[in-house]
C-alpha positions as CSV (number, residue, x, y, z in Angstrom):
1,M,41.9,-95.1,-1.9
2,S,42.3,-98.7,-1.4
3,S,45.7,-100.3,-0.7
4,K,45.3,-102.9,-3.6
5,S,47.0,-102.3,-6.6
6,Y,45.3,-103.0,-10.1
7,R,46.0,-104.2,-13.5
8,V,44.8,-101.9,-16.3
9,G,44.2,-101.6,-19.6
10,I,43.4,-98.6,-21.9
11,V,42.0,-99.4,-25.2
12,G,42.6,-96.8,-27.7
13,A,45.7,-95.7,-25.6
14,T,47.5,-93.5,-28.6
15,G,44.0,-91.6,-29.5
16,A,42.7,-88.3,-27.9
17,V,40.7,-89.9,-24.9
18,G,43.6,-92.3,-24.3
19,Q,46.2,-89.6,-24.0
20,E,44.0,-87.8,-21.6
21,L,43.2,-91.2,-19.4
22,I,47.1,-91.5,-19.3
23,A,47.9,-88.3,-18.1
24,L,44.6,-88.3,-15.7
25,L,45.6,-91.6,-14.2
26,Q,49.0,-90.1,-13.1
27,A,47.3,-87.0,-11.6
28,H,44.8,-89.1,-9.8
29,A,47.3,-91.5,-8.3
30,L,45.2,-94.7,-8.8
31,P,47.2,-97.5,-7.5
32,L,48.5,-99.8,-10.5
33,A,50.2,-102.9,-10.8
34,E,50.4,-102.6,-14.5
35,L,49.3,-100.3,-17.2
36,R,48.7,-102.1,-20.3
37,P,48.2,-99.5,-23.4
38,L,46.3,-101.2,-26.2
39,A,45.5,-99.9,-29.8
40,S,45.2,-101.0,-33.4
41,A,47.8,-103.2,-35.1
42,R,49.1,-100.2,-36.9
43,S,50.2,-98.5,-33.3
44,V,52.2,-101.5,-32.2
45,G,55.9,-100.5,-31.6
46,R,55.1,-97.2,-30.2
47,H,55.2,-96.2,-26.7
48,I,53.5,-94.0,-24.1
49,I,55.4,-92.4,-21.2
50,F,53.7,-93.2,-17.7
51,G,55.4,-91.4,-14.9
52,Q,59.3,-92.7,-15.5
53,K,58.3,-95.6,-17.4
54,K,58.4,-96.3,-21.5
55,I,55.7,-98.7,-22.2
56,A,55.4,-100.6,-25.2
57,V,51.8,-100.4,-27.0
58,Q,50.0,-103.8,-27.7
59,E,47.7,-104.9,-30.2
60,A,44.0,-104.9,-28.7
61,T,43.2,-108.6,-29.2
62,P,41.1,-110.7,-27.0
63,A,44.2,-112.2,-25.5
64,A,45.6,-108.7,-24.4
65,F,42.8,-108.7,-21.7
66,A,44.2,-111.5,-19.7
67,D,44.8,-110.9,-16.3
68,L,43.6,-107.5,-16.3
69,D,41.3,-106.1,-13.6
70,F,39.6,-103.6,-15.7
71,A,40.0,-101.7,-18.8
72,F,39.3,-98.2,-20.0
73,F,37.8,-98.2,-23.5
74,G,38.3,-95.1,-25.4
75,A,38.5,-96.2,-29.2
76,G,34.7,-96.0,-30.4
77,T,31.7,-98.1,-30.7
78,A,33.0,-100.7,-33.4
79,V,36.1,-101.6,-31.3
80,T,33.9,-101.8,-28.3
81,K,31.2,-104.2,-29.7
82,K,34.0,-106.3,-30.8
83,L,36.3,-106.5,-27.7
84,A,34.3,-105.7,-24.7
85,P,32.5,-109.2,-24.3
86,E,36.0,-110.7,-24.9
87,A,37.4,-108.6,-22.0
88,V,34.6,-109.6,-19.8
89,S,34.7,-113.2,-20.7
90,R,38.2,-113.0,-19.5
91,G,37.3,-111.3,-15.9
92,C,38.1,-108.0,-17.1
93,L,35.7,-105.3,-16.1
94,V,35.1,-102.8,-19.3
95,I,34.6,-98.7,-18.6
96,D,33.4,-97.8,-22.0
97,K,33.4,-94.5,-23.4
98,S,31.4,-95.3,-26.6
99,S,27.7,-95.3,-27.4
100,A,27.5,-99.3,-27.9
101,Y,25.8,-100.2,-24.6
102,R,24.8,-97.0,-23.1
103,M,21.1,-97.9,-23.8
104,D,21.5,-101.6,-22.8
105,P,19.2,-102.1,-20.0
106,Q,21.8,-104.4,-18.6
107,V,24.6,-101.7,-18.4
108,P,24.6,-99.0,-16.1
109,L,25.1,-95.4,-17.7
110,V,27.1,-93.7,-15.0
111,V,27.8,-90.0,-13.9
112,P,29.5,-91.0,-10.4
113,E,28.1,-87.7,-8.8
114,I,24.5,-88.6,-9.9
115,N,24.0,-92.3,-10.0
116,A,26.8,-94.2,-8.4
117,E,24.4,-96.7,-7.1
118,A,23.8,-98.0,-10.6
119,L,27.4,-99.3,-10.5
120,R,26.3,-102.1,-7.9
121,S,24.4,-103.8,-10.7
122,H,26.9,-104.1,-13.5
123,H,27.4,-107.3,-15.4
124,G,31.0,-106.6,-16.4
125,I,30.4,-103.4,-18.6
126,I,29.9,-99.9,-17.4
127,A,29.0,-97.2,-19.8
128,S,29.9,-93.5,-19.7
129,P,27.5,-90.9,-21.4
130,N,28.1,-88.6,-24.3
131,C,30.6,-85.8,-23.6
132,S,27.5,-82.9,-24.0
133,T,25.1,-85.1,-21.6
134,A,27.7,-85.6,-18.9
135,I,28.5,-81.6,-19.0
136,A,24.9,-80.6,-19.3
137,L,23.7,-82.7,-16.2
138,M,26.4,-81.0,-14.0
139,G,24.4,-78.0,-14.0
140,L,21.1,-79.6,-14.6
141,Y,21.3,-82.2,-11.8
142,P,21.5,-80.4,-8.5
143,L,18.7,-78.2,-9.9
144,H,16.6,-81.3,-10.3
145,Q,17.7,-82.2,-6.6
146,A,16.2,-79.0,-5.5
147,F,13.1,-78.3,-7.7
148,G,12.2,-81.5,-9.2
149,L,12.8,-81.7,-13.2
150,K,9.7,-81.5,-15.5
151,R,11.2,-80.7,-19.0
152,V,14.6,-79.4,-20.5
153,V,15.8,-77.8,-23.7
154,F,19.5,-78.2,-24.4
155,S,21.2,-75.9,-27.1
156,T,25.3,-76.9,-27.3
157,Y,28.2,-75.2,-28.3
158,Q,30.5,-78.1,-29.3
159,S,34.3,-77.9,-29.7
160,V,36.1,-79.5,-32.6
161,S,38.2,-81.8,-30.4
162,G,35.1,-83.7,-29.7
163,T,35.2,-84.9,-33.5
164,G,38.8,-85.9,-33.1
165,A,42.7,-84.7,-34.0
166,D,41.7,-84.3,-37.5
167,A,38.9,-81.7,-36.8
168,V,41.4,-79.7,-34.6
169,A,43.8,-79.9,-37.5
170,E,41.6,-78.9,-39.9
171,L,40.6,-75.7,-37.6
172,E,44.0,-74.7,-37.3
173,A,44.8,-75.2,-40.9
174,Q,41.7,-73.0,-41.9
175,V,43.1,-70.2,-39.6
176,Q,46.4,-70.2,-41.1
177,A,44.9,-70.4,-44.6
178,Y,42.7,-67.5,-43.8
179,T,45.4,-65.3,-42.5
180,A,47.7,-66.3,-45.7
181,Q,44.9,-65.5,-47.8
182,Q,44.9,-68.8,-49.1
183,P,41.9,-71.5,-50.0
184,L,40.8,-72.7,-46.8
185,P,41.1,-76.7,-46.7
186,R,37.8,-78.5,-45.9
187,T,37.6,-82.3,-45.3
188,V,36.1,-83.2,-42.1
189,Y,33.1,-81.0,-41.9
190,P,30.5,-80.3,-44.6
191,Y,31.1,-76.7,-44.2
192,Q,34.1,-74.6,-43.2
193,I,34.3,-74.5,-39.5
194,F,36.5,-71.3,-38.9
195,Q,34.4,-68.1,-38.6
196,N,31.3,-70.5,-38.8
197,L,28.9,-72.7,-36.8
198,I,27.3,-76.0,-38.0
199,P,24.5,-77.4,-36.6
200,H,24.7,-80.7,-37.6
201,I,26.5,-83.5,-35.0
202,D,26.1,-86.9,-36.1
203,S,23.6,-88.3,-38.6
204,F,19.9,-87.0,-39.1
205,G,17.3,-89.5,-38.1
206,A,13.8,-89.5,-39.5
207,D,12.5,-87.3,-36.9
208,G,15.0,-84.3,-37.8
209,Y,17.1,-84.6,-34.8
210,T,20.8,-85.8,-35.1
211,G,22.1,-88.7,-33.2
212,E,23.7,-86.2,-30.7
213,E,20.5,-84.7,-30.2
214,S,18.8,-88.0,-29.6
215,K,21.4,-89.2,-27.3
216,M,21.1,-86.3,-25.1
217,R,17.3,-87.0,-24.6
218,A,17.8,-90.8,-24.1
219,E,20.9,-90.6,-21.7
220,S,19.5,-88.0,-19.6
221,R,16.5,-90.0,-19.0
222,K,18.5,-92.9,-18.1
223,I,21.2,-91.3,-15.7
224,L,18.4,-89.3,-13.9
225,G,16.0,-92.1,-13.8
226,L,13.2,-90.1,-15.3
227,P,12.1,-92.2,-18.4
228,D,9.2,-89.9,-19.3
229,L,11.4,-86.8,-19.2
230,K,10.5,-84.3,-22.0
231,V,13.8,-83.2,-23.5
232,S,14.8,-81.2,-26.8
233,A,18.1,-80.7,-27.8
234,T,19.8,-78.7,-30.8
235,C,23.6,-79.5,-31.0
236,V,26.2,-77.1,-32.7
237,R,29.6,-77.4,-33.7
238,V,31.7,-74.2,-33.1
239,P,35.0,-73.2,-33.8
240,V,36.4,-73.8,-30.1
241,V,39.5,-76.2,-30.1
242,R,38.6,-77.6,-26.7
243,A,35.6,-78.0,-24.1
244,H,31.9,-77.7,-24.7
245,S,29.2,-75.2,-23.5
246,V,25.5,-76.0,-23.1
247,A,22.7,-73.5,-22.8
248,I,20.0,-74.9,-20.8
249,N,16.3,-73.9,-20.3
250,A,14.5,-76.2,-17.8
251,E,11.2,-76.3,-16.3
252,F,10.6,-77.7,-12.4
253,T,7.7,-79.0,-10.7
254,R,8.4,-76.8,-7.9
255,P,8.8,-73.0,-7.6
256,V,12.4,-72.0,-8.2
257,S,14.5,-69.3,-7.4
258,V,17.8,-68.0,-8.3
259,A,19.2,-67.8,-5.0
260,A,18.1,-71.4,-4.3
261,A,19.6,-72.3,-7.4
262,R,23.1,-70.9,-6.9
263,R,23.0,-72.5,-3.4
264,A,22.4,-75.9,-5.1
265,I,25.1,-75.5,-7.6
266,T,27.6,-74.4,-5.1
267,A,26.7,-77.2,-3.1
268,F,27.2,-79.9,-5.9
269,A,30.6,-81.7,-6.2
270,G,30.9,-81.5,-10.0
271,A,30.2,-77.9,-10.5
272,Q,31.8,-74.3,-9.8
273,L,29.5,-71.5,-9.6
274,I,30.7,-68.7,-11.7
275,D,27.6,-66.3,-11.7
276,E,28.4,-62.6,-11.2
277,P,26.7,-60.7,-14.3
278,A,27.5,-57.3,-13.1
279,N,31.4,-58.3,-12.9
280,H,31.0,-60.2,-16.5
281,A,31.9,-63.6,-14.5
282,Y,30.3,-66.6,-16.3
283,P,32.1,-69.6,-17.4
284,T,33.8,-69.8,-20.7
285,P,35.0,-72.9,-22.6
286,L,38.6,-71.5,-22.4
287,A,38.5,-71.1,-18.7
288,F,37.0,-74.7,-18.2
289,S,39.5,-76.6,-20.5
290,R,41.5,-79.1,-18.4
291,Q,39.6,-78.3,-15.3
292,E,37.9,-81.3,-13.4
293,Q,34.7,-79.2,-12.5
294,C,32.3,-78.0,-14.9
295,G,31.5,-74.1,-14.7
296,V,27.8,-73.2,-14.2
297,G,26.4,-69.5,-14.4
298,R,24.2,-67.1,-16.2
299,I,21.5,-68.5,-13.8
300,R,18.2,-66.6,-14.3
301,L,14.3,-67.1,-14.2
302,D,13.2,-68.3,-17.5
303,T,10.6,-65.9,-18.6
304,A,8.8,-68.7,-21.1
305,L,8.5,-71.2,-18.7
306,D,6.4,-71.9,-15.6
307,N,9.0,-72.6,-12.8
308,G,11.8,-72.3,-15.3
309,L,15.3,-71.5,-15.0
310,A,17.9,-70.8,-17.8
311,L,21.6,-71.3,-17.3
312,W,24.9,-71.8,-18.8
313,V,27.4,-74.6,-18.5
314,S,30.9,-75.2,-19.6
315,G,33.1,-78.1,-19.3
316,D,36.0,-80.1,-20.8
317,N,34.6,-82.8,-23.3
318,L,38.0,-84.6,-23.0
319,W,37.8,-84.5,-19.1
320,K,34.4,-84.8,-17.4
321,G,32.9,-85.8,-20.8
322,A,35.2,-88.7,-21.5
323,A,38.5,-89.7,-19.6
324,L,37.7,-88.0,-16.1
325,N,34.4,-89.5,-15.8
326,A,35.7,-92.8,-16.4
327,I,38.4,-92.4,-13.9
328,Q,36.1,-91.3,-11.4
329,T,33.9,-94.2,-12.0
330,V,36.7,-96.3,-10.8
331,E,37.3,-94.0,-7.7
332,K,33.7,-94.3,-6.8
333,M,33.7,-98.2,-7.1
334,I,36.6,-98.3,-4.6
335,A,35.0,-95.9,-2.4
336,L,32.0,-97.9,-2.4
337,G,34.1,-101.3,-1.7
338,L,32.8,-102.7,-5.0
339,P,35.3,-105.2,-6.7
340,L,37.0,-104.3,-9.8
341,R,36.8,-107.2,-11.7
342,A,34.1,-108.3,-14.3
């Protein structure tokens, strides 16, 4: 780790991703000269705890980025589009979780274990991928390295924390109402989520795919550097509080084997192989909540594809899918000797 210390902002510091960033920054011991929590005007007056310090939340305004080296943005697309250019103009590097700039050809879309070299070409903004994309690629990328990816089908099982705190509260309220034999409250989702699955995440496009599904296709192509990769996704919300899972069916250009696939996963820094079917050993979202690696298992030959593999990946959507990936991006820049300024 660098001996330099940094002045760091967190936009959306009081939100779910912001809170995870604060906790992970402490755990990763990134050298900080200042931590500046930023949020909307209604959060001014609140405080965050960082180590032994109680730090006042400031309003996220253009002037708030003065003298910062870099800022993590976790407050959504509208906030990023409004404030990211202001931050960059003041010399502050932006690491953004939203979809605002992911597909901009001038903005690197980075998973550090996969395409860290893209960090060398940033122009002040670095994007992190959608949570499901990041988690899925922790299982898929090492197999692509081993066998050469040709096409892939994703089926996601996404937790309610991906929608936000209101969705978590709604699931919990529905559980309590069901236990008390009361009507189940519903405001966040179009259907009850307790005891249910909802195959609808983001809005539907003209092609019948949702925004989440289209993101997985476009982002996978960009991160892997495969602009013509054939990708199809079905994204489903499930009554799980935290951590997403993805069933993957992938076809490759070279012959595959389960043994070689397991070796590739084992050698990859972002994944933990848990694949002993006879012992009921496979990843689950509960087991990989608040874990830095993603779990990969259920690896088997796909019986419908030539040179195909089927597998299962579970990972924390608020960590590898958001806050952790952003912190790992900064750590990778330090390791590569890249300046942490816009």
